[in-house]
C-alpha positions in Angstrom: 85.5 113.5 96.8 87.7 116.6 96.5 90.5 115.8 93.9 93.2 117.3 96.3 92.0 115.2 99.2 91.8 112.1 97.0 95.3 112.5 95.8 96.7 113.1 99.2 94.9 110.0 100.5 96.3 108.0 97.6 99.7 109.4 98.4 99.3 108.2 101.9 98.5 104.6 100.7 101.5 104.7 98.3 103.8 106.0 101.1 102.5 103.4 103.5 103.1 100.6 100.9 106.7 101.7 100.5 107.2 101.2 104.3 105.9 97.6 104.1 108.7 95.1 103.1 107.7 93.4 99.9 104.9 95.8 99.0 105.6 98.0 96.1 104.6 101.6 95.9 104.4 101.1 92.2 101.7 98.5 92.7 99.5 100.9 94.6 100.1 103.7 92.1 98.9 101.3 89.4 95.9 100.0 91.1 94.9 103.5 92.2 95.0 104.7 88.6 97.9 107.1 88.7 100.7 104.9 87.3 100.6 106.2 83.7 100.6 109.8 84.7 103.5 109.3 87.1 105.5 107.6 84.4 104.7 110.3 81.9 105.4 113.0 84.4 108.8 111.7 85.3 109.6 111.0 81.7 109.1 114.7 80.9 111.6 115.8 83.5 114.7 117.1 81.8 117.7 119.3 82.3 115.6 122.1 80.8 113.1 121.5 83.7 115.7 122.2 86.3 116.9 125.3 84.3 113.4 126.7 84.2 113.0 126.0 87.9 116.2 127.9 88.7 115.0 130.9 86.5 111.7 131.0 88.3 113.6 131.7 91.6 114.2 135.2 90.1 110.5 135.8 90.6 110.2 137.5 87.3 106.7 137.2 85.9 107.7 135.8 82.5 109.9 133.1 84.1 107.2 132.1 86.5 104.6 131.7 83.7 107.1 129.4 81.9 107.7 127.4 85.1 103.8 127.0 85.5 103.6 125.5 82.1 106.6 123.2 82.7 105.1 122.2 86.1 101.9 121.1 84.4 103.9 119.3 81.7 105.7 117.1 84.4 102.4 116.4 86.2 103.6 118.6 89.0 100.4 119.1 90.8 99.7 115.4 91.0 103.2 114.6 91.9 103.2 117.2 94.6 99.9 116.1 96.2 100.9 112.3 96.1 104.3 113.3 97.5 102.7 115.2 100.4 100.6 112.2 101.1 103.6 109.8 101.0 105.6 112.1 103.4 102.7 112.2 105.8 102.5 108.4 105.7 106.2 107.8 106.2 106.5 110.4 109.0 103.3 109.5 110.9 103.1 105.8 110.3 106.6 104.5 110.3 106.7 103.7 113.9 103.2 102.4 114.0 103.9 100.1 111.0 107.1 98.9 112.5 105.2 97.9 115.6 102.5 96.1 113.6 105.0 94.3 111.4 106.6 92.8 114.6 103.5 92.2 116.7 100.7 91.9 114.1 102.6 90.7 111.0 99.9 88.5 109.6 97.1 91.1 110.0 99.2 93.9 108.5 100.1 91.7 105.4 96.5 90.5 105.3 95.3 94.1 105.0 97.6 94.8 102.1 96.8 91.5 100.5 93.2 92.5 100.4 94.1 95.9 99.0 96.2 94.4 96.2 93.7 91.6 95.5 90.7 93.8 95.0 92.8 96.4 93.1 93.8 94.0 90.3 90.4 95.0 88.7 91.8 98.5 88.1 94.8 97.8 85.8 92.9 94.9 84.1 90.1 97.1 83.0 92.6 99.5 81.4 93.6 96.8 78.9 91.7 97.6 75.8 92.0 94.4 73.9 92.4 91.4 76.0 94.1 89.1 73.4 96.0 85.9 74.0 99.3 87.7 73.8 98.2 90.0 76.7 97.2 87.0 78.9 100.6 85.5 78.1 102.3 88.6 79.3 100.3 88.6 82.5 101.3 85.0 83.2 105.0 85.7 82.4 105.1 88.8 84.7 103.4 86.9 87.6 105.9 84.1 87.3 108.7 86.7 87.1 107.8 88.2 90.4 107.4 84.8 92.1 110.8 83.7 90.7 112.5 86.8 92.1 110.9 86.3 95.5 112.2 82.8 95.6 115.6 83.7 94.2 117.0 83.8 97.7 116.7 80.5 99.6 115.6 80.4 103.2 119.2 79.4 104.2 120.6 82.5 102.6 118.0 84.7 104.2 118.9 83.3 107.6 122.6 83.8 107.0 122.0 87.4 105.9 120.0 88.0 109.1 122.7 86.4 111.2 125.3 88.6 109.6 123.1 91.7 110.2 122.6 90.8 113.9 126.3 90.3 114.3 127.0 93.6 112.9 124.4 95.3 115.2 125.9 93.6 118.2 129.5 94.5 117.1 130.5 90.8 117.5 132.4 90.4 114.2 136.1 90.7 114.8 138.8 91.0 112.2 139.5 87.3 112.0 135.8 86.6 111.2 135.9 89.3 108.6 138.9 87.8 106.9 137.0 84.5 106.5 134.1 86.2 104.7 133.7 85.9 101.0 134.9 88.9 99.0 131.5 90.2 98.3 130.8 90.4 102.1 134.3 91.8 103.0 133.5 94.9 100.9 130.7 95.5 103.4 133.2 96.2 106.1 136.2 97.5 104.2 135.2 100.9 102.8 138.8 102.1 102.7 139.8 99.8 99.9 136.8 100.1 97.5 138.0 100.2 94.0 136.7 101.7 90.9 135.1 98.5 89.6 133.2 98.2 92.9 131.9 101.7 92.6 130.6 100.8 89.1 128.9 97.9 90.6 127.2 100.1 93.3 126.2 102.5 90.5 124.6 99.7 88.6 123.0 98.3 91.7 121.3 101.7 92.3 120.1 101.9 88.8 118.5 98.5 88.8 117.1 98.8 92.3 115.3 102.1 91.4 114.1 100.6 88.2 112.6 97.7 90.2 110.9 100.2 92.6 109.0 101.7 89.6 107.6 98.3 88.6 104.6 97.2 90.5 105.0 94.0 92.6 108.8 94.2 92.9 110.6 95.5 96.1 113.6 97.5 95.3 115.2 96.7 98.7 114.9 93.0 97.9 116.6 93.4 94.6 119.4 95.2 96.5 119.5 92.2 98.9 119.8 89.8 95.9 122.7 91.8 94.4 124.6 91.8 97.7 124.5 95.6 98.1 121.7 96.0 100.7 123.8 95.9 103.8 126.6 98.0 102.3 124.1 100.8 101.5 122.5 100.5 105.0 126.0 100.9 106.6 126.9 103.7 104.3 123.7 105.6 105.3 124.5 104.9 109.0 128.1 106.1 108.7 127.3 108.8 106.2 129.8 107.5 103.7 129.5 110.2 101.0 131.4 108.4 98.3 129.1 105.3 98.4 126.0 107.3 98.8 126.7 109.7 96.0 127.6 106.8 93.5 124.6 105.0 94.5 122.3 108.0 94.3 123.7 108.8 90.9 122.9 105.3 89.8 119.3 105.7 91.1 118.9 109.1 89.3 120.2 107.7 85.9 118.1 104.5 86.4 114.8 106.2 87.1 115.2 108.6 84.1 116.2 105.9 81.6 113.8 103.3 82.9 110.9 105.7 83.1 111.5 106.6 79.4 111.6 102.9 78.5 108.3 102.4 80.2 106.7 105.4 78.7 107.8 104.2 75.3 106.3 100.7 75.9 103.0 102.2 77.1 102.8 104.3 74.0 103.8 101.6 71.5 102.6 98.3 73.1 99.9 99.6 75.6 97.8 96.4 76.1 100.9 94.1 76.3 102.7 96.5 78.7 99.6 97.0 80.8 99.1 93.3 80.8 102.6 92.8 82.0 102.2 95.3 84.8 98.9 93.6 85.8 100.8 90.4 86.0 103.4 92.0 88.2 100.6 93.0 90.6 99.1 89.5 90.5 102.5 88.0 91.2 103.0 90.2 94.3 100.2 88.4 96.0 102.6 85.5 96.4 105.1 87.8 98.0 102.7 89.5 100.5 100.7 86.3 101.4 100.4 86.8 105.2 100.9 83.2 106.4 104.5 82.0 106.4 106.9 79.8 108.2 109.2 81.8 110.5 112.4 81.6 112.5 113.9 83.9 115.2 117.4 85.3 114.5 118.5 87.5 117.5 115.8 90.1 118.0 114.4 89.7 114.4 111.9 87.2 113.1 112.6 86.0 109.5 109.5 85.0 107.4 110.3 82.2 104.9 107.8 80.0 103.0 104.1 80.6 102.3 101.9 78.2 104.2 98.1 77.6 104.6 97.1 77.7 108.3 96.1 74.2 109.6 94.1 75.6 112.5 91.8 78.6 113.0 93.0 80.8 115.9 92.4 84.4 116.8 95.4 85.4 114.6 93.8 83.8 111.6 90.5 85.5 112.3 92.0 88.9 112.8 94.1 88.5 109.6 90.9 87.6 107.7 89.1 90.5 109.0 92.1 92.7 108.0 92.0 91.2 104.5 88.2 91.9 104.1 88.9 95.6 105.4 91.5 96.0 102.7 89.3 94.7 99.9 86.3 96.9 101.2 88.5 100.1 101.1 89.5 99.5 97.4 85.9 98.7 96.4 84.6 101.9 98.0 87.4 103.9 96.4 86.6 102.4 93.0 82.9 103.1 93.5 83.3 106.7 94.8 86.3 108.0 92.7 86.4 107.7 89.0 89.5 106.9 87.2 92.0 109.5 86.3 91.7 110.8 82.7 
């Protein structure tokens, strides 16, 4: 398979994963064999990279040659092709996946469950020495992801959904807002955000983007746990520049620092770190298990606890076929496409 086509297809898979709630783009990057290069590439981005890029805009031959070297240093060709694939997926599949998540939830998650389950083979084979310490790191990471996914109770998820519906329907009046806890009042009162709250939003951005880099962890879910999810959504909708700039700055600092940490760990403690990343992927299977209890809040369905179906219906059969399809795609890709060197 042509490398460029392969990278774009993998970018499409990563981009598609980012659209699916609970599915991590980092997971797909890891299982497809690009994770280490992505981390190393981002780690190499610096102020000097930006300076070299700006100098290249002069179109002078010497500056352009320096830019080409820097572009290769930050894994630019790979990042560009994966980025193109991700953008294609987000633009072309967003509406389709939104539809599928509403009307074919189980089958959609079944497909990704198959992708991730079959793909665990990839990061596991990258572990050079499978020692007891490595297996402990796998177990700890898997438990970590499951603990995070269960950190918010079903009752809290329902309350969050009810609040979201109320905001959408503009049914919250001033008296109801005054009765809300302080953390939720901030969601509505942007005029009185203080410096401390801006610092909290900065930290939320740094932590959320760090979570997005890790396989198996959804950054949006981390924001939800930190109580900043709805505030950021509203800031985007209202184009609140102060909040968006502070949050974006936190994301930028977070991805730079956390990527450097990951790069250091992969260089110094490769097997343990890769084992931990494998465990994160393994734990994500709990998060994306397709069969769950559910409740209707307004026009939105909230999925709660994992269950095992007690009956076999068309829905279960379609989900199983989707699961098999997901597994088959990964097996074919592993067979046809060698690992990145």
